[in-house]
C-alpha positions as CSV (number, residue, x, y, z in Angstrom):
1,X,-0.3,-38.4,-89.1
2,X,2.4,-35.7,-89.0
3,X,1.7,-32.1,-88.0
4,X,2.0,-29.5,-90.8
5,X,4.5,-26.7,-90.3
6,X,7.8,-25.4,-91.4
7,X,10.4,-26.9,-89.0
8,X,11.2,-30.5,-88.3
9,X,11.9,-32.2,-85.0
10,X,12.7,-35.9,-84.9
11,X,11.4,-36.3,-88.4
12,X,8.1,-34.7,-87.7
13,X,6.8,-31.2,-88.6
14,X,6.3,-28.8,-85.8
15,X,2.8,-27.4,-85.1
16,X,1.7,-24.3,-83.3
17,X,-0.1,-26.4,-80.6
18,X,3.0,-28.4,-79.7
19,X,5.6,-25.7,-80.3
20,X,3.8,-22.3,-79.7
21,X,6.9,-20.4,-78.7
22,X,8.8,-21.1,-81.9
23,X,5.8,-20.2,-84.0
24,X,5.1,-17.1,-82.0
25,X,8.7,-16.0,-82.7
26,X,8.1,-16.6,-86.5
27,X,4.9,-14.5,-86.3
28,X,6.7,-11.6,-84.5
29,X,9.4,-11.6,-87.2
30,X,6.8,-11.6,-90.0
31,X,5.0,-8.7,-88.3
32,X,8.3,-6.8,-88.0
33,X,9.0,-7.4,-91.7
34,X,5.6,-6.0,-92.6
35,X,6.2,-3.0,-90.3
36,X,9.5,-2.2,-92.2
37,X,7.7,-2.6,-95.5
38,X,5.0,-0.2,-94.3
39,X,7.6,2.5,-93.6
40,X,8.6,2.7,-97.2
41,X,5.3,2.6,-99.0
42,X,3.8,6.0,-100.0
43,X,3.8,8.8,-102.5
44,X,6.8,10.6,-100.9
45,X,10.2,9.2,-101.9
46,X,11.3,7.6,-98.7
47,X,13.7,4.7,-99.3
48,X,16.8,3.3,-97.5
49,X,19.0,5.1,-100.0
50,X,17.5,8.5,-99.5
51,X,17.6,8.1,-95.7
52,X,21.2,7.0,-95.8
53,X,22.5,10.1,-97.4
54,X,19.9,12.6,-95.9
55,X,20.4,15.1,-93.1
56,X,17.8,15.4,-90.3
57,X,16.2,18.4,-92.0
58,X,15.7,16.6,-95.4
59,X,12.1,15.9,-96.5
60,X,12.5,12.1,-96.5
61,X,13.6,12.1,-92.9
62,X,10.8,14.4,-91.8
63,X,8.2,12.3,-93.6
64,X,9.6,9.2,-91.9
65,X,9.5,10.7,-88.5
66,X,6.3,12.7,-88.7
67,X,4.1,10.4,-90.8
68,X,5.4,6.9,-91.6
69,X,6.6,5.8,-88.1
70,X,3.5,7.2,-86.3
71,X,1.3,5.6,-88.9
72,X,3.0,2.2,-88.5
73,X,2.9,2.4,-84.8
74,X,-0.8,3.3,-84.9
75,X,-1.5,0.3,-87.1
76,X,0.3,-2.1,-84.8
77,X,-1.3,-0.7,-81.7
78,X,-4.8,-0.7,-83.2
79,X,-4.6,-4.2,-84.6
80,X,-3.2,-5.7,-81.4
81,X,-5.6,-3.9,-79.1
82,X,-8.8,-4.6,-81.1
83,X,-7.9,-8.3,-81.6
84,X,-7.3,-8.7,-77.8
85,X,-10.6,-6.8,-77.1
86,X,-12.4,-9.2,-79.4
87,X,-10.9,-12.2,-77.5
88,X,-12.0,-10.7,-74.1
89,X,-15.5,-10.1,-75.3
90,X,-15.8,-13.6,-76.7
91,X,-14.7,-15.0,-73.3
92,X,-17.1,-12.9,-71.2
93,X,-20.1,-13.4,-73.6
94,X,-19.1,-17.1,-74.1
95,X,-19.7,-16.9,-77.9
96,X,-17.2,-17.1,-80.7
97,X,-19.0,-14.7,-83.0
98,X,-19.1,-11.5,-81.0
99,X,-16.7,-8.6,-81.0
100,X,-17.1,-4.8,-80.6
101,X,-18.5,-4.3,-84.1
102,X,-21.1,-7.1,-83.7
103,X,-22.3,-6.2,-80.2
104,X,-23.2,-2.5,-80.5
105,X,-20.0,-1.4,-78.7
106,X,-18.5,0.5,-81.6
107,X,-21.8,2.2,-82.4
108,X,-22.2,3.2,-78.8
109,X,-18.7,4.7,-78.7
110,X,-19.5,6.6,-81.9
111,X,-22.6,8.0,-80.3
112,X,-20.7,9.1,-77.2
113,X,-18.0,10.8,-79.3
114,X,-20.7,12.6,-81.3
115,X,-22.4,13.9,-78.2
116,X,-19.0,14.9,-76.7
117,X,-18.3,16.9,-79.9
118,X,-21.6,18.7,-79.6
119,X,-21.7,19.5,-75.9
120,X,-18.1,19.8,-74.9
121,X,-16.2,20.7,-78.1
122,X,-13.4,22.4,-76.1
123,X,-12.5,19.3,-74.2
124,X,-9.2,17.6,-75.0
125,X,-9.3,14.4,-77.1
126,X,-8.6,12.3,-74.0
127,X,-11.8,13.6,-72.3
128,X,-13.9,12.9,-75.4
129,X,-12.4,9.4,-75.6
130,X,-13.4,8.8,-72.0
131,X,-17.0,9.9,-72.8
132,X,-17.0,7.5,-75.8
133,X,-15.7,4.7,-73.6
134,X,-18.5,5.3,-71.1
135,X,-21.1,5.1,-73.9
136,X,-19.3,1.9,-75.2
137,X,-19.5,0.4,-71.7
138,X,-23.2,1.2,-71.4
139,X,-23.9,-0.1,-74.9
140,X,-22.1,-3.4,-74.2
141,X,-23.8,-3.8,-70.8
142,X,-27.2,-3.3,-72.6
143,X,-26.2,-6.0,-75.1
144,X,-25.5,-8.4,-72.2
145,X,-28.7,-7.5,-70.5
146,X,-30.7,-8.3,-73.7
147,X,-28.9,-11.6,-74.0
148,X,-30.0,-12.6,-70.5
149,X,-33.6,-11.6,-71.2
150,X,-33.9,-13.4,-74.6
151,X,-33.8,-17.2,-74.8
152,X,-31.1,-18.0,-77.3
153,X,-31.2,-21.6,-78.6
154,X,-28.7,-21.0,-81.5
155,X,-25.2,-19.6,-81.1
156,X,-25.7,-17.6,-84.3
157,X,-28.5,-15.5,-82.7
158,X,-26.1,-13.8,-80.3
159,X,-24.2,-11.8,-82.9
160,X,-27.5,-11.2,-84.7
161,X,-28.9,-9.5,-81.6
162,X,-25.7,-7.4,-81.3
163,X,-25.9,-6.4,-85.0
164,X,-29.5,-5.4,-84.6
165,X,-28.7,-3.4,-81.4
166,X,-25.8,-1.7,-83.2
167,X,-28.1,-0.9,-86.1
168,X,-30.5,0.9,-83.8
169,X,-27.8,2.9,-82.0
170,X,-26.1,3.7,-85.4
171,X,-29.5,4.9,-86.8
172,X,-30.0,7.2,-83.8
173,X,-26.4,8.5,-84.1
174,X,-26.9,9.2,-87.8
175,X,-30.2,11.0,-87.1
176,X,-28.5,13.3,-84.6
177,X,-25.6,13.9,-86.8
178,X,-27.9,14.8,-89.7
179,X,-29.9,17.2,-87.6
180,X,-26.8,19.1,-86.5
181,X,-25.1,18.9,-89.9
182,X,-22.3,16.6,-88.7
183,X,-23.2,13.6,-90.9
184,X,-20.0,13.8,-93.1
185,X,-17.9,14.1,-89.9
186,X,-19.5,11.1,-88.3
187,X,-19.1,9.0,-91.5
188,X,-15.4,9.9,-91.5
189,X,-15.2,8.7,-87.9
190,X,-16.8,5.4,-88.8
191,X,-14.5,4.9,-91.8
192,X,-11.3,3.3,-90.5
193,X,-8.4,5.1,-92.1
194,X,-4.8,5.6,-91.1
195,X,-3.9,8.1,-93.8
196,X,-4.4,11.1,-91.5
197,X,-2.2,9.7,-88.7
198,X,0.7,12.0,-87.8
199,X,3.0,12.5,-84.9
200,X,0.9,13.7,-81.9
201,X,-2.3,12.2,-83.2
202,X,-2.0,8.5,-82.3
203,X,-0.7,8.5,-78.7
204,X,-4.2,7.6,-77.3
205,X,-3.6,4.1,-78.8
206,X,-1.1,3.4,-76.0
207,X,-4.2,3.1,-73.8
208,X,-5.2,0.1,-75.9
209,X,-1.7,-1.4,-75.4
210,X,-2.1,-1.0,-71.6
211,X,-5.5,-2.6,-71.8
212,X,-4.0,-5.5,-73.7
213,X,-1.4,-6.0,-71.0
214,X,-4.1,-5.9,-68.4
215,X,-6.1,-8.6,-70.4
216,X,-2.9,-10.8,-70.3
217,X,-2.5,-10.4,-66.6
218,X,-6.1,-11.3,-66.0
219,X,-6.2,-14.0,-68.7
220,X,-6.8,-16.9,-66.2
221,X,-9.7,-15.1,-64.7
222,X,-11.3,-14.5,-68.1
223,X,-10.8,-18.1,-68.9
224,X,-12.6,-19.2,-65.8
225,X,-15.4,-16.7,-66.3
226,X,-15.9,-18.1,-69.8
227,X,-17.0,-21.3,-68.2
228,X,-20.0,-19.7,-66.5
229,X,-21.1,-17.9,-63.4
230,X,-21.6,-20.9,-61.2
231,X,-18.2,-22.4,-62.1
232,X,-16.5,-19.1,-61.5
233,X,-18.1,-18.6,-58.1
234,X,-17.3,-22.2,-57.0
235,X,-13.6,-21.4,-57.7
236,X,-13.8,-18.4,-55.4
237,X,-13.7,-15.7,-58.0
238,X,-16.1,-12.7,-58.1
239,X,-17.9,-13.2,-61.4
240,X,-19.3,-9.7,-61.6
241,X,-15.9,-8.1,-61.0
242,X,-14.3,-10.1,-63.8
243,X,-17.2,-9.1,-66.2
244,X,-16.8,-5.5,-65.3
245,X,-13.1,-5.6,-65.9
246,X,-13.6,-7.2,-69.3
247,X,-16.2,-4.6,-70.2
248,X,-13.9,-1.8,-69.2
249,X,-11.0,-3.2,-71.3
250,X,-13.3,-3.6,-74.4
251,X,-14.8,-0.1,-74.0
252,X,-11.5,1.7,-73.6
253,X,-9.9,-0.1,-76.5
254,X,-12.9,0.5,-78.8
255,X,-13.1,4.2,-77.9
256,X,-9.4,4.8,-78.3
257,X,-9.3,3.2,-81.7
258,X,-12.5,4.9,-82.9
259,X,-11.3,8.3,-81.8
260,X,-7.9,7.9,-83.4
261,X,-8.4,5.8,-86.6
262,X,-12.1,5.0,-86.9
263,X,-13.9,1.7,-87.0
264,X,-12.2,-1.5,-88.0
265,X,-14.8,-4.2,-88.5
266,X,-14.5,-8.0,-88.0
267,X,-10.9,-7.7,-86.6
268,X,-11.8,-8.8,-83.1
269,X,-13.8,-11.7,-84.5
270,X,-11.6,-13.4,-87.1
271,X,-8.2,-13.1,-85.4
272,X,-9.2,-14.8,-82.1
273,X,-11.0,-17.6,-84.0
274,X,-8.1,-18.3,-86.3
275,X,-5.7,-18.3,-83.3
276,X,-8.0,-20.7,-81.5
277,X,-7.9,-23.1,-84.5
278,X,-4.1,-23.0,-84.4
279,X,-3.1,-23.0,-80.7
280,X,-6.3,-23.8,-78.7
281,X,-8.5,-21.9,-76.3
282,X,-6.2,-21.3,-73.3
283,X,-6.3,-17.5,-73.0
284,X,-3.0,-17.2,-71.2
285,X,-1.4,-18.8,-74.3
286,X,-3.5,-17.1,-76.9
287,X,-3.3,-13.4,-75.9
288,X,0.3,-12.9,-77.3
289,X,-0.7,-14.8,-80.4
290,X,-3.9,-12.7,-80.9
291,X,-2.0,-9.4,-80.3
292,X,0.8,-10.3,-82.8
293,X,-1.6,-11.7,-85.5
294,X,-3.9,-8.8,-85.1
295,X,-1.1,-6.3,-85.7
296,X,0.2,-8.3,-88.6
297,X,-3.2,-8.7,-90.2
298,X,-3.9,-5.0,-90.1
299,X,-0.4,-4.2,-91.4
300,X,-1.0,-6.6,-94.3
301,X,-4.4,-5.1,-95.1
302,X,-3.1,-1.5,-94.9
303,X,-0.2,-2.3,-97.2
304,X,-2.6,-4.0,-99.6
305,X,-4.9,-1.0,-99.5
306,X,-2.0,1.4,-100.3
307,X,-0.6,-0.6,-103.3
308,X,-3.8,-1.7,-105.1
309,X,-4.6,1.8,-106.5
310,X,-1.3,3.4,-105.9
311,X,-0.8,6.4,-105.5
312,X,-4.4,6.4,-104.2
313,X,-5.4,4.6,-101.0
314,X,-8.2,2.3,-100.0
315,X,-9.4,2.8,-96.4
316,X,-8.4,0.1,-94.0
317,X,-12.0,-0.5,-93.0
318,X,-12.9,-1.5,-96.6
319,X,-10.0,-3.9,-96.9
320,X,-10.5,-5.5,-93.5
321,X,-14.2,-5.6,-94.0
322,X,-14.0,-7.5,-97.3
323,X,-11.4,-10.0,-96.1
324,X,-13.1,-10.2,-92.6
325,X,-16.5,-10.9,-94.1
326,X,-15.1,-13.8,-96.2
327,X,-13.4,-15.3,-93.1
328,X,-16.5,-14.8,-91.1
329,X,-18.5,-16.7,-93.7
330,X,-15.9,-19.5,-93.6
331,X,-16.2,-19.7,-89.8
332,X,-20.0,-19.8,-89.9
333,X,-20.0,-22.6,-92.5
334,X,-17.4,-24.5,-90.6
335,X,-19.4,-24.2,-87.4
336,X,-22.5,-25.4,-89.1
337,X,-20.7,-28.3,-90.7
338,X,-19.1,-29.4,-87.4
339,X,-22.3,-28.8,-85.5
């Protein structure tokens, strides 16, 4: 039976598992094409023609430099970082159906950001992000502690526990925000949206890129840790240190994306699972795939949200949530069928 993919080699179609490098190059080119398309979608008249004949002070050039390029970079960095964070979380929890939005991580980061806004409003955004990351780390650690205490006989119960924990933390956050009259502000944080991204307001996302690079460097360690504590210890690795490193990566990425663009649900769940179906479970091989496909997926969803009701815009969290929930259901049914 021949593999199904676009190129041929010796009369056979190439597949991502047998030729991952070639297909990764195709995915990178497709993502770059989406990035270029994203630069020229919007209410302002920014086209290659207007830019070709414009001076640096013209409106089209200023919109491109101040709004369109920062927004596109923010989308790429957020998509890549959140997808890699989801992959790391799945490896350390050893469950395919967890990610920051199904483990209480995002809700914990939102609580930390709210408390930082209340008690240290004069702090720079980086300081508030670190507080949000600390709360995200604590919330994820609590999630793992609950998993160790509860006997889980079904793989589907793990994300269910995370969703319940996230609901409790989210309810507490909403109550505090309501009491201090910050509920609309908190809802705006939780609604992922790139429309307000401008130059000078997305640079925290480079922290997510650094965390993604760190995840790639430690990919082999996470792969071993995903096989269990005893197996990891027998190979001479410190299991607790690997877990802490993974939690720090997930927390920093979740906090930086939440503070900059809001919550993007299901992204860290569906992209790693789809990549696993295509190229396998070797994390060293899948991290570049997950980063590129995460960036491309968010770019495609953002473009879709900007053109469906043009000139109005649908928030990215709505588009990703609708598509992500459908893919999530597909993965659940597929797991049940194969189980």
